C-alpha positions as CSV (number, residue, x, y, z in Angstrom):
1,M,165.6,14.8,133.4
2,K,165.5,18.1,131.7
3,F,168.6,19.7,130.1
4,K,167.7,23.3,130.2
5,F,171.1,24.5,129.3
6,L,170.8,22.8,125.8
7,K,167.8,24.9,124.9
8,N,169.3,28.2,126.0
9,T,170.1,30.5,123.1
10,I,171.9,33.7,123.3
11,R,169.5,36.6,122.7
12,N,170.1,40.3,122.6
13,K,169.1,42.3,125.6
14,R,166.7,45.1,124.9
15,F,166.6,48.3,126.8
16,N,164.0,51.1,126.7
17,Y,166.6,53.8,126.2
18,T,165.7,56.9,124.3
19,P,168.8,59.1,123.7
20,M,168.5,62.8,124.6
21,Y,169.8,65.3,122.1
22,Y,170.7,68.8,123.1
23,D,170.8,71.4,120.3
24,E,172.3,74.6,121.6
25,Q,171.4,76.6,118.5
26,K,167.8,75.5,118.7
27,E,167.6,76.6,122.3
28,Y,169.3,79.9,121.5
29,L,166.9,80.5,118.6
30,A,163.9,79.8,120.9
31,L,165.3,82.3,123.5
32,K,165.6,84.9,120.8
33,K,162.1,84.3,119.6
34,A,160.8,84.6,123.1
35,Q,162.6,87.9,123.6
36,Y,161.2,89.4,120.5
37,S,157.7,88.1,121.0
38,D,157.6,89.7,124.4
39,L,158.2,93.0,122.8
40,G,155.1,92.6,120.6
41,G,156.0,95.5,118.2
42,K,157.0,97.8,121.1
43,E,160.3,99.7,121.2
44,Q,163.0,98.0,123.1
45,D,164.1,99.5,126.4
46,G,167.8,100.0,127.3
47,E,168.0,96.9,129.6
48,T,166.6,94.5,127.0
49,R,168.9,95.9,124.3
50,K,171.9,95.5,126.7
51,A,171.0,91.9,127.5
52,I,170.6,91.0,123.8
53,L,173.9,92.7,122.9
54,R,175.7,90.8,125.8
55,Q,174.3,87.5,124.5
56,E,175.4,88.2,121.0
57,M,178.9,89.3,122.1
58,S,179.4,86.2,124.3
59,T,178.4,83.8,121.5
60,S,180.7,85.5,119.0
61,W,183.6,85.6,121.4
62,S,183.2,81.9,122.4
63,R,183.2,80.9,118.7
64,A,186.3,83.0,118.1
65,Q,188.1,81.5,121.2
66,Y,187.2,78.0,120.0
67,S,188.6,78.6,116.6
68,A,191.8,80.2,118.0
69,N,192.4,77.2,120.3
70,A,191.8,74.8,117.4
71,R,194.2,76.7,115.2
72,R,196.9,76.8,117.9
73,S,196.7,73.1,118.5
74,A,196.9,72.4,114.8
75,N,200.0,74.6,114.5
76,M,201.7,72.8,117.4
77,R,201.0,69.4,115.7
78,V,202.6,70.7,112.5
79,I,205.6,72.0,114.3
80,L,206.1,68.7,116.2
81,L,205.8,66.7,113.0
82,I,208.3,68.9,111.2
83,G,210.7,68.5,114.1
84,V,210.4,64.7,114.0
85,I,210.9,64.6,110.3
86,L,214.0,66.8,110.6
87,L,215.4,64.6,113.3
88,L,214.8,61.4,111.2
89,G,216.4,63.1,108.2
90,Y,219.5,64.1,110.2
91,L,219.8,60.6,111.5
92,M,219.5,59.2,108.0
93,L,222.1,61.5,106.5
94,Y,224.7,61.5,109.2
95,G,224.1,58.0,110.4
96,V,223.3,56.5,113.8
97,D,227.0,55.9,114.6
98,S,227.7,59.5,115.5
99,V,224.7,59.5,117.7
100,D,225.8,56.3,119.5
101,T,229.1,57.8,120.3
102,V,227.5,60.9,121.8
103,V,225.1,58.8,123.8
104,E,227.9,56.6,125.1
105,K,230.0,59.7,126.1
106,V,227.1,61.2,128.0
107,W,225.6,58.1,129.7
108,V,228.5,55.7,130.2
109,K,230.5,56.5,133.4
110,P,234.3,56.6,132.8
111,V,236.2,53.8,134.4
112,N,238.8,55.1,136.9
């Protein structure tokens, strides 16, 4: 009688996975090189100039929007932390007893 389960050892499973990496700057640089190589030393026409200017403006605006959003969220976190610290400081200075009485007056129904 063979005991196969005694010989089984745990082995790592191997997969043939190659991760894909997307580099936005590299793609943007390749697009720019293609645009300038198509010109071949010729003068740019109005449409090409407009397309390049639109692309430059959209990238600069998207970077500015990202940094503005990051700054806004960081400021909100700081304001929230200051509020929590002030609340805890108030509770430490004036005690929890006064807060308990206020909570009891608000939440406990008066007995008729």
